[in-house]
N, C-alpha and C positions, 0 to 999 in steps of 0.2 A: 150852644151847646152850654148845658148845664155844668157849674163848675167843678162837682165832683167827679164829671165824666173826664174832665183832663186830668185828674189825679188819677184817676184810674189807666188813662192810656199811659201816662208817664209812667206808671208802676209796673205795667206791661212792657214798656220800651227796654226799662231798667233790667226785667227778666231776661228779655232776647240778649241784651248783652252783657250782660253779667257772667257767661260762662268762663273766660279766660280767667279775669279776677277772681271766681271762686275758685277754680282750680288752685290759682296761685293762694288763696287764704287756706284752703284747707291744707295744701303742702307746708306751711307756715305752722297750721297747729298740728302737724304730724296725724291727720285725719284720711286715711286709706294710704294704702303702698302703691300705687301707680296712678297715671293720670285718668287713666280709664275707668276706674274705682272713684277716683275724689270726681272724675265729672258725673258720675250715677249717682252718688251720693250729694251733691253741690244740685244737682238736677231736682230730686225728691225734696230736698231742703227750700231751695229756693221756689217752684212752683205750690207747694203748699203755703210759704210765707205770703206770696204773692195772694191764692187764691182766697187768704183770710183777710187781707188787706183791700181786697175788690170787696168782698162779701161786707166788710165793714162799710164800706162808702155806699152801698149799696140796700142798707137796713131798713132807711125808709121806704125805699121804691116797690112796695106790694102793688101798687097799681100802676103800674107804669105803661099799661098795653092801651089804658084809655088815651093816650097820645094820638092812638088810631082810629078811624071813622068806625063806628059799630061796637057792639061789647063782643067780648074774648068769647072764644067757643065755650059751649060746656066741657065737665069735667070727660065726660062719656067721648064726645066727638074729637076731646083733645088727646086721650088714647089713642081712638082710631087713627086719628092723622100720625100720631108719632109710630104708631106701629107698622102703618103705609109709608112714611117718609123713611122708615130704615128701608125697606124693599124699593122706595124711588131712589133712593140715594145710590143703593148698590147697581140700581137700573142704568142709570145718568153714568154712575162712574165707567161702567161698562161701555156703555154708547161710545163715552169720551176716550177712553183706551185704546178704543180699535177704530176711531179715526183719527188719533194720534199715530197707532201705527201704520194703518192702510193708507191713509193719506198724506199726513206728512210725513212717514218715515221715522218717526220718534222710537229711539228704541224703549222696549215694554220693559217696565218692572221701576222698581223708585230705589234712587240710591238713600234715600234716607229712609224709606220703610227699612231695607235691610239693615243700616245701620242701627236704626232703632231696635230690630229684631236683635242682632248679635249684643247687644247692652243688655236689654231684656232677660237674655239666656244667662248671662253673668251675674245679673243683678234684678231677680224677679219683681222685685218689689217697682222699681221703675214702670211696668207695666200700670200701676194705679197714675201715674201720673201721665202718659201715653194715652191710655184708653180712656180715663174719667177727667182728670182735671185739666190736661190740655186742652180737650175740645169744649169742657164747660168754659174756661176763660176764653177762648177763641170766638165761640157765639156770643158770649157778652161784648168781648171787642168788636166784633166785626158784624154781627148781625144785632145785637141790641143796642150798640152805640152806634156806631159809624153807619151801615145800613138804616138806621133806625132816623137819626138824624136826618140824613139825606132825604130818606122818604117821605118825612115831614115836608120838606123844602122843594122836591122835585117830583118826579114818578119813580113806578117802582123798577122801569128797566134801567133808568140812570143810577140809581141808589143800588139796584143790585151790582151791576157792572163794576160801579168802583169800587166798591168794597169787596168784591169777589176777585177783581184785579191785584188789589193791596193784599187779599188774603192769600192769592195765589204765589205772587212775589216772594212773600215773606216765607217761604216754606223752603227757599233755596233752591226751588229747580226750575226757573222759567221755561224750560222745552216742556214741562205738564201743566202751561199756565192752561188749555181748556181743559185737562181733569181737575185740577182744582179750583178753576173758575166754578165751572158746573158743579161742583158740589156748591160752593157759594148759592149761587142761584136757588138749589132746591133749597139751601137752608130758609134762605130769605123767603122763600114762597110759602113754606110749613109756617114761619113766625106772621107773615102777613096773613094767611089762611085763617091761623087759630088766635092771632093775637095775644100768644104766650109764648115767652121764650122757652120756656121749659120743653117742648114740642119740638124745635131744631134742636136742643141741647141733647134730649132722649135719642135723637137720629141719630147725630154725630157720634156721641157716647157708641150707641150700638154699632155701626159702621166700622168706627175706630178696633174695640174689640173683636169682633168679626175678622179684621184683615190681620190683625196680632196674630191670632188664635191659629188664623188659618196658615199663616206665614211661618209658623213655629212648627205646627204640627203635618204640615206637609212642605216642608224645606228642602230636602232631598228633590220630591217630585219637581216641585217648582224651578228649581234650577235644574234639571236635566229638561224640563220643557223651554227652558229660557235656551240652552244651549242650541235645540232640536229648529227653535225658531230661527235663532244668527245662521244656522246653517242655511236653513231654507231662503234668509235671504240673501245668504254667497252665493248660493247657487240660482236663484233668480236674476241675480244682480250680473252673474256670468252671461244667462242667456241674452240678456237685455243689450249687453256689451256687444 
C-alpha cells in the first residue's frame, strides 16, 4: 500500500474516534450549549477538516484508475453508469432489507439513520456531512484504497467481500451487515466497471441524500408503517407458537 494511503487511513480512523474528545474540547471552548449541539458542530468541523486533509494527500492521483486493467470509461459512459448505479443501489438495498426482515427476522429500519435524521432536524448543516462529505470519504477509504489494493492482489469477490464487511461493521449496526455489505458490493462493481471512483461516489451521495430527504419528509408515515409491521410480527408470532 502506498505511504500516503496509510496517512489517509489514519486520518479517517482518528475522525471516527474523535467524537467524545471533540465534544469535550468544544465544551471547554464554550462552543454549543448542549452535548448534542457540540456533537453536531464537531461532526461538521471534523469531517470537513478530514476531507481537506485527504484531498491534500490525493492531490497527485489524477490517474489512479490506471492500476486496473483497461482504460477508464468515457465521460458519457461514466455519467450513464453513475445514474444507473443510483437506481441499482436503491434496488439492491431494497432486496437486502427484505431478506433481513423476512428471512433473518431483523427489525426493519436503522437506528443509525434515525439518529442522524433527528440531528439534521435540529442542525440542517449536518446533512452536508451525511449526504456529501461522509459518502465521499467512505468511497475513498473503502473502495479506492481498501478494495482497490485488495483487488490488485486477489480478485473482485475477495476484495469486495473484505472491504464491504469492514464497511458494514464500521456503521455500528452488525444486524444490518447484509444491507451495508450489499451496498459495498454495488459500489465496488461500479468502480471496477468504470474504473472511475467518481461513479460510486455519485451513486453513494445520491442514495444517502435520497434516504435522508425521504426520512425527513415522510417521518410520520414511516413511523406508522414501522408500528404496523411490528404489530403484524406479533400477530404472526402468536399464530406460530
